[in-house]
N, C-alpha and C positions, 0 to 999 in steps of 0.2 A: 504478376506476383513478384518478379525479380526487382522491379522498381519499388514496389511496396515494401519488400523486405529490406532493401538497401536504405530506404527512407526511415524505416523504423529503427534500424541499427545505427544510423547516422544522426538521428534526431532532427530530420528535415521535415518541415510541414509542407506536404504536397499541395495543399490548397493554394499556396502562394506561388507555385511554379508555373511556368509557361511551357506547355508540352510541344515537342518537336516531332512526335510520332504521327502515324496516320490519323487524320481528322483531329489533330491537336492533342492526341493522347500523350500522357506523361510516360516516358520510357526511362529505362535505367540510366541512359546517358544524361538526361535532364537532372536527375537526382545527384549523379556523380559530379556534374558541373557545379551544382549548388553547394555540395559538400566541399569541393576544392576551393571555393571562394571564401571559406570560413576558416578561422584559426584552428590549429590541431587540438585534438582531445587528449587528456591524460588517460592512462589505462582504466582508472576507476570511473572516470566520466563516461568512457566508452561502454563499460559494463553496466552502468546505470541506465544508459540509453537503451541498451539491448534488453534489459530485464524490466525496467519500470515504465517504458514508453514515454519518457519525458521529451521535451523540446529543448534543443540547445540554442543558446544565444549566438550572435554573430562573432563575439569575442568574449574572452574571459579575463580573470584577474591574475592568471599565471604569467610567467615570464614570456614576453613577446605576445601577450594576448591569449596564451594557451588557456583552453577551457578546462576548468577543474570540476571535480564532483561537487564542491561547495557552491559553484556557480549554478549548477543544475538544481541543487536542493534549495538554494535561495529563490530561484525562479519559480519552483514548484510551490513553495510556501506562499509566495505573493499572489499566485493565480489559483490556488486551491479553493475549491468550494466547500462550504460547511458540510461535514459528513453526517449522514443520517445515523441515528442510534442503531447499534447492532447488538446482538447477543454477546456478552462479555467473553464467552468461551464456546467453542464448538464441541467441546468434550461433554456432550449430553446424550443420554440414551434416546434413540429414535425408535420408530415403530419396528416391530419384530420383522426380521429379514426372512422372507419366504424361503423355506428349505433348511433353515438353521434354527434349532431350538434356543430359547432364551432371548435376551436382549442384545442389541448390537450398538456399539458406539461409533458414531460417524464423525470423522475429523476432516475438516477442509484442508486441502493441500495448498498452503500459502506461505508467504514469508521465506525464511531460510530453507524450510523443507522444499518449497516449490523451486527455488533457485538451485538447490542441490540436486533435486530430481532431474531438472532440465540439463544441468551440466554433466551429470553422470550418464544420462541417456546420450547426450551429444558426444561424450567421450567414447563410449562403446561403439556408437554408430559411425563415427568419422575417423577412427584410428585402427591400426593393426597392432593390437596389444600382445606383447610377449613378456612373460614373467619368468625370471630365473632366480633360484634360491641358493644361498650359500651360508656358511657359518664361520664367523670370525673368532679367533682365540680371544677370549675376554679376560685373561689372567691379568695383564697389565692394566686393563681398563678398571677392573675391580680394585686392584691394589692402589692405583692412583686415586680413585674415589675415596678409599679409606684414609689415605694420607691427607687428602683435603679436609675430610671430616674432623680430623684431629689436629689440624694445623692452627697456627696462631690466628685468633680472630681478626687481628689487625690486617692480615693479608687479604681478607674478604673472600676466602676460597671455600669456606665450610658448607656453603649452600650450592656449590656446583654439583650437578647431578650427572648420572650416566648419560642421560639424553643430551645435556649440554656438551659433553665430550664427543658424542657422536655427531652432533651438528657441526662442531669444530672440525672433526675429521673429514666430514663431507665437504665443508667449505674449502679445505686445503687439497682435497683430492680432485675435485671438479676442474680446476684450472689446468691440470695435467691432461685432461680429456675434454677440450673445449666443445666438441660435438655433443656432449651431454648437457651443455648449458645453452640449449637452443629452443626455438619455437618452430614447429612445422606448420607452414601456411598454405599447403597444397601445391602451389607452383613455385614456392621459394622457401628457403630456410634462413631464419635469423639466428645468428650465433652471437652471444653476448660476452663482452670482455669480463664484466664483473658478475659475481654470484649474488643473486637476490633470492634468498632461501625461504621458500614457503614452508610453514610448520603447521600441520593439521592440529586443531585444538577441539576437544569435545566440550561443547558449551550447553547450557540449559536450552538454548534455542536450536541447537543442532551443530553440524560440522562447520567450522570456520577455519580459514587458512591465512593467518596474518603473515606478513613477509618481513624477514630480516634483511634490510638493505645493505649492500656491499659487505656481505658476510665474509668474503674472502680477505678483507682488509681489517677485520676486527680481531682483537685478542680473545682468548677463551673467556676471560672475565666479562668482556664486552658482549660477546655472544650470549652468555648466560643472562646478563642483566637485561639486554634488549628482548630476549625471548620471554623472560618472566614478565616484563612490562606489557608486551604485546598479548601474551596469553591471558594475563589478568584482565586486561581491557576487553578481550573477546568474551571471557566468561561473565564479566559484569555488564556486557552489552554496550560498551563504550568505544568500540572500534570505529574508526573513521573509514569511509569507503577506500581511501588511499592506502590504509593499513592492510587492506584485504585484496590488493591487486598488484599486478606487475611482477609476479614471481618468475624465475627462470628455471627452478628445480624445486621439487617438493619432497619433504620428509614426513612420514606419518608413523607414529609409534604406538603399537598395541601390546608391547611387552608387559606392561603392568597388569593386563587382563589375562596373562598366562598363555598368550598366543606365541607360537614359535615362528611360523612362517604363514604368509597369506598372499593374496593377490591384490595389491593396491591398484586403484583405478587412476589412470592418467588425469592430471589437471590440465586439460588442453588450453592453449596449444603447446604446452611444454612437452618435450620428447621423452621425459623420464620422471619417475617417482620412486623413492626408496621407502619400502616398508621395513620397520624395525620390530623384531620380536623380542621375546624374553631371553634371559640367560639360563642355560641348562648344561648339565654335565654330559659330555660326549666321550665315548671310548676312543682313544687315540693310540695307535701302535708306534713305538719309538724304533730307532735303528736296530736295537737289540731284540726286537720282537716282543717286548714287554708292553702290556696294555695299561694305560693310565686314564683316569677320568678327568678331563680338563674342561673348565667352564668355557662355553662358546655362546655367542649371541647370534640369533637368526636374522638374516637380511634377505629381503625380497625386492628385487629390482624389476619394475615394469618399464619397458621401453615402447615407443611407437616405431614399429618396424618400417614404417614409411620413411622415417627420417634417420633411424639408427639401425644398423645391422646387428645380428646377435653376437658375433665375435667381438666387435668394438665395445658393445655393452658389457660382455663378460670380462673384457680386459679392465674396464673401469671397476667392476665389482670386485675383481681379484685384487686390484691395487688398493681399493678401500678396505678390504679385509686385512691386507698387510699393514696399512696405516693404523687401523684399529688395534691390531696385535702389538704394534710398536708405538702406541699413543704417546708414551713418555718421550720418545725420540722425536716424534712429530712436533710436540710442543716446544722442543729445543731448537727447531729450525728457524 
């Protein structure tokens, strides 16, 4: 089974391998040797191999022969057999389900739903998830957003949203805590220099997570423009596989649905994901003992306790809250 699983995830055709195990059986070492002799895979290509069961060529069209997702898709198109006609939709009433009155609609789990189901299950099954919640003062955030809305159209700031400001704050906070920008791989941890920010998008096909590359080096306007382009492509079903892979940290925002805090599920192998809730008034006592109602935004940080301890995660969340509260200062740095 280990050899078979490795072959499937690596896109290796076992039929062409020479086994070195007992009685010529193909073992994990044989598959690993075949994979080692092939050019490296891009993250999107690796994901396609794992989910679609495609076969990888010996070399690709990327730099140095790197195998890209487009190489896999091109190969699958050339070898694909004509598909048999199927029912256009699985959303049709089926026979009455025994024990339940009325009709039942049966929906096949496939496509984005199937990939999401597998990834969510793998995430819960293979990680030690810990979620911590905090509220950041959103006074400056709201004020800055209002200033942008009424700014000179020539500046191009009127369409910048609260979410754009939050993505910018995250991209500037993560470099202060590099352990949050990591992948946990069981026997090792990969820590990345640059922030490749995954942004969860609700689409007609389901949840997709396009990635803003090098978010830590982009201006606020650039973060806003790239996110809008990626999210529109996701909603319209035009995302490329490379758009949806290779993230180092993910942000998911449910604030528009009236959610204050929640428990975001890790996008493995990333060690952290930030859930963003809505803005609500919270009673705050000042130094004189007076109570004021101040707008705050809910933040829910889930970490993989295998790769990050609770205290370091809390320090990151605290710093993020401080940066959001002083977002105007953060933009000036």
